[in-house]
N, C-alpha and C positions, 0 to 999 in steps of 0.2 A: 505496500499500499503506501501511496506517495502523494504528497504535494507538490507543486512546482518550487524547485528550489536547485540553486544553482551549486553543483558539485565538482571541484577544483582542487587539484593537489599539485603545486608547481615546487621543485625541488632545482634549487642552484647549486651545481656541482663545477664554478668555477674553481680553478687551483687559486688559491693565493699568490701573493707576491709582497706580501707587506713583512716588516719588521715585526720583533715578539712584539714590542710595545704597541704596534699600530693593531696588530691581531687584538691584543687585550680590549683596547678602546672599541672597535669592531664588534667582538663577539659578547662582550658585557655589556655596551651600551646599545648595540643595533640587535644582535641577535637574542638576548636573554630579557630586557626590560625596555623595549621601543616603546610601545602606546599603553597607558593603566586604562581601563574602562570599567565599567560596571558589568557584571555577567549573572552567573546561574542566580545567584541571591543578589538583590539589589541593595549592597554594602559599599559604600566609598569609604576609602581610606586616605586621609588626609597625610601631605609630607612630602618632600624633595626628597632624591638619589645623591647620595656623596660620591661622586664619582672618584674623587682622590683618594678617596678611603677605600673604596673598592679596587682601585689599581693596585694600592699599596699592602693591600691583604695576601700575606701570605699563600692561604691556599686557593685563592684567584690566581696568583702567579702560576703556582703548582700544577693548576689546571691546564691555564696557556700553554706551559713549556711542556706538557704531555700531548695537549692537542698540536702544537706545532713539531712535534718530533715526529709523531702518527704521519700527517699529512706530508712531512717532507721526506720520511726514511722508510717508512712501511713499503713491503717489497712491491705490493699490487695497489691497483688506483683504490683510492678510498673514496667512500660517497660523504662527504663533509658534512651536509644536511643530515644524513643518518646519524653521524657522530655525535653532532648536536642534540638531537633526539635522544638519541642513549644515552647521552649526561646528563640532559634535564631528566628523562623518566628515570633516573637512577638517584636522583636527587630527593625527588618526588616521592619515591619509594621507600625510602630511608625514613619518610616522616611516618610511614604505618597509619597512614589516614584512607580510606577509600575514596574518599570523597575529592582528595586533590589526586587531579590527574593532567594529563597534556592529552590536548585533543586536537586531533589533525584539521588541515583547513576545512574539510569536507564537513566534519562532525560540528567543528566551531560556526561554520557557517548557516548548517541547519539549528546548530540550539539558538543563535542568533535571531535567525527569521523566527523560529518558534515563540521565542520571550517579546521580539518586537512588536508583533502582534497583527504585523504589516509585511506584505512583500510583493514584488511584482510580476504579475501573471495575469491570468483568465480567469480565476476563479472556479477551479473544479480540482475534486479529488478524484484520484485515479486506483482502480486497485488491478491485479494482473492476477489473483489468487485464482480465478476461474479460466486462465489460461488466454483469455482476450482482455486489450486495455480498456476495460469498463469503467467508465464513470459514476460514482456512486454516492457524489456529492455536488451540486451546484451552490456554491457561496450567494448570498443574499445580495443584492447591488452590485453584482459583479458584471464586466463584459460579456461573460458566458451566460449567463441568466438573463440580460437584457436582449442578445441576440437569439435566444429561444432555446440553448442547450439544455438538456433532461437528463436527471439520472437516470440509470440505465442504457443509457447511447453508449456504443463500443466505438471508438476512434477507430478510422481504418486509415487517413492518409493525414499527415500534415507536412503541410508546403510540399505538396506533391510525391512526397516520401511513404512509402508504405510500411505502418508502422506496427501491423495487425500482430505479429510474430516480438514487436519488442518489448520491454520491460518497461513496468511503469515508471521506473527510475530515469530509462532512457527516456521516454516521451518527456518527462518532465524537464529533463536537460533540454530538450530540444526546442520546447517552450519559453524556459528561461533564457536563452541564448540572448547574450549581451547587444547583437548587432540586429536583433530580430524583434521588431516592434509591431508587425502584423502578421497572423497566423491565421491560414487558411485550413480550414478543418472540416476532413469528409467524414461521416458517422454514419454506421448503422442502427437504425430506430425501427425498433419492434412496429410492425403492422406498414411499413413503408418498404415498397418493392427498390425503388432506388436510393443510392446514397444520398444524405441531406448534406448540403456543404453551408458552412460557415466563414464568415471574415470577422477577425477578432482582432482588436486593439488592445494591447496589454494596458493593463493600469495597475495602481497601487490597490493592493486586495486587504481587507482588514478580515482576519482570521477569526469565525466568530466561535469564542471559548466559554459563553455562558448561553445557556439553551433554557427555556422556561416551557413551564407547562400549569395546569390547575386541577384539581381533582374535589369533587362533591362527595361528601360524605359525613352521616350525621347532621345534616342542615348545615354543616359548615364548607365553607370554602378554602381548601387547603391550597397555597401558592407553592410552587417547585423550582426552585432554580439549579442545575448543574455546573460547576464550574472545571474546566477541562486542566485548565492550567494559568499560572498566574502570571500574564505576558505584560508590555508596559501598558497596554489601553484596559485591562482587565479590569481596575474601578471605575470606568465610565460604562463600558458594557455591562457590568454587573448592575448599576446604577438604574441605568435606563430598562433594564428589565424588571428589577424591583418596581420602579416607578408604573411601569404596564402594568403590574400585578396588584399594586397598590389601587389602581383607579378602578379597577375590576373590585375592589372592596374584600379583599382575602381576609380570612380570620387569623390566619397562621401561616408560618411558611416553613419548607425543607429546604437545608440547603444540601447538595449532595457532593460531597467531596471524594468519593470512592475513586480510587486511581488516579488522583491527583498528584501527580508528584514534585508539586511545589513549582518554582519559579522566582519573580521578582519580590521581596519582602514587603516593597512598596505598597504592591498590591493587595498583599495581607494588612496592612494597616490601614490603608485606607478603605477598605471593605469596612475591617473591625471598627472604625471610625463611624461609619453609617448606622451603629447600632449603639455602641457604647456612650455614658454620659462623658462630657469635659470632663478631664483628669483621670479618668479610668486606665489602669495598667493593661497596656496590650501584650508585652511580654517583658523579660528581663535579661539583659544582655551582660553576658561575663567575656571580658578580654583578657590580656596578659596580666595588666595590673589594676581593672577594676570594674566595676560592675553596675551597670545603671538601669534606669527601667525606660521605657518608652511609652508614653503617655497618650492619651486622646488630647488632642488641641482644637477640637473643633467643636460647634454646639449641636450639631446634628445628633440625633438619638430615637429610637424607636422603642416600644415594649410588648410586640407582639411575642406570642411563643414561638421560638425557633428551637426546632430538631434538627440535628447534623448528622448524616450517615457517612461514615468512616469505613474503610479496610486495611487489611494488610499495605495496600499501593497508596494511603493516603501519607504523603510524606513532606516536611520540612515548613513551607509555607502556608499549606494546607492544615499542619499541623498546630500550625502558629496561629492561623484564623480558630481554628476549633477549639483550643486552649483559651484563648482571649474570650470568646464567647463562654465558654462553660463556667471560666471563673469569674468574669468582670460583667457580664449581662443584666441589666436588673429585671428583664423578663423571664418566662420561663423556659429552660434550656433542658435538652438531651441530647448525647451520643448516643447513636445506634449503630449498630452493626459489629465489625473484627476489631481487635487492636490495631493501632495506627504502627505503621513502619517503623519510627523513632530515630528521626533525622534531628537531632539537637545542635547540628554543626553550623555555621552560615559561611558560605564560599563570597569570594571575590574574584576576579579573572585580570589575566595580563596578557594582552596579544601580543605575539612575536612577528617580528618583520616577515614571518615566512606566511602568515594567514592562521599559522596556528595559536592555540591558546592555552594558556597555564589556568587552570581553576584551583584555587588553594582556600582551607579554612582559616579564617580567620577570628571567628567568635565563636562562641556556646550561646544559644538562648535558652531560657529558661522561662515556665509558665508563669502568670501573674502571681502565684503564689510561691514561687522559687524552686518548683520542681524541675528534676532530670527529666530530660524526655529521651535525649540521645541513646539508642541501642535499648529503649524500653519501651517507649511510644504511650499513645494514649487510650485508657482502658473505656471502652464505652461504657454507660450507666446502665445499658440495656444490648446485652451479648448476644446477637442472633448470627449462625453462620448464613451464609449466601447457599443457597439450594437452588438447583436446576436439573430438572430429571433429563435422562438422557433422550437427546432428540428433539427436546422441547426449545421453541425461538426464544430470546430473551426478549421481553418487554413490560411496560410498565406492570401488566395484570399477574406477570408470573414473577416479577422481582420479590421475593419473598421479605427482604430487608427494608424495600420501599413502603411495601404494603403494611407491614409492621408501623414504622414511620406513621403511615396516614391514619391507621386504626387509632393510636395512643394520641396524636397531635389532635386528633377531632375529637375523642371522649375525654379529654381534659378535665 
């Protein structure tokens, strides 16, 4: 399954002709710490880099000496980019933290696209699991939707190229090609004898990460919001869907965080602030030398019952939001489902000149009450295992965890 996403991996294999100290500056300044950005969890770290101190560091000098010796004297050709990757991986593995990793350019771009919440494309989700490039979703207000592309269409040609046997990833790369603004697509559609042609112009696509529904039970209107990932624009998507539900006069709300592995910390803060009273604690943050409290700074709040669905894949920013509402919300709250993943470390990122990215842990978050979550998780108030009979298609009606939440919240 794939979205339109650019996948590139460029290695620079040019032999160096620099002196030892020039190599020090290039490797340390350019290769290792070129650009600092906010990443997997949005936590910014301020402060500059003392390059003189790095250059005079005997450990750095030893590394550079070894690098220079291998590059110039090893008996066979050396892939210098691979050497640097191996060195970085070695440093990160020594930290013994599964969340501190090196992501190659392809995975870095995919992560950034996902967390940005937007990308350049035509707005379709493609799956090749059935052996054909099947469109399984068309995003709202996208070029594809405006042109009339439908879920269930099968892509046969892109710009005169037969893609019937290409993978979803290959088709995504063709659509996302940087020099390609116009896409001619021929699709096979059920009920049509001939292929249907579409002329699509690529645009900025907002990836829908919040999905809403309502359920009526016991004369109660229950609102439902599923959050897929905490992208940059998740708060605006959540607010829009929440206001739509409130205009329907919902009596309560279920927030589904199952299988949401996290994202930007700011998104969890902003959503929590829609419910919690000003001054309420969202989480505590423990760094190397201090523990601080993150509090709500806005006056917006609510008090309708909010039940939260969690499972073993609910992690990171999702756990932060669930714990914040459980501990600090003035309304009725229950966590329903299964114990969450237990990711209590916060990451930031550093992008390398190659396009790869270092993601590393720089803080630990605690619940508003100061409880540790890392490797422990959040234990639900109502423990209910997910059950689905063999051969049964998953939907709202046979989602036993959701149905339990609806039953309880409508009978409170």
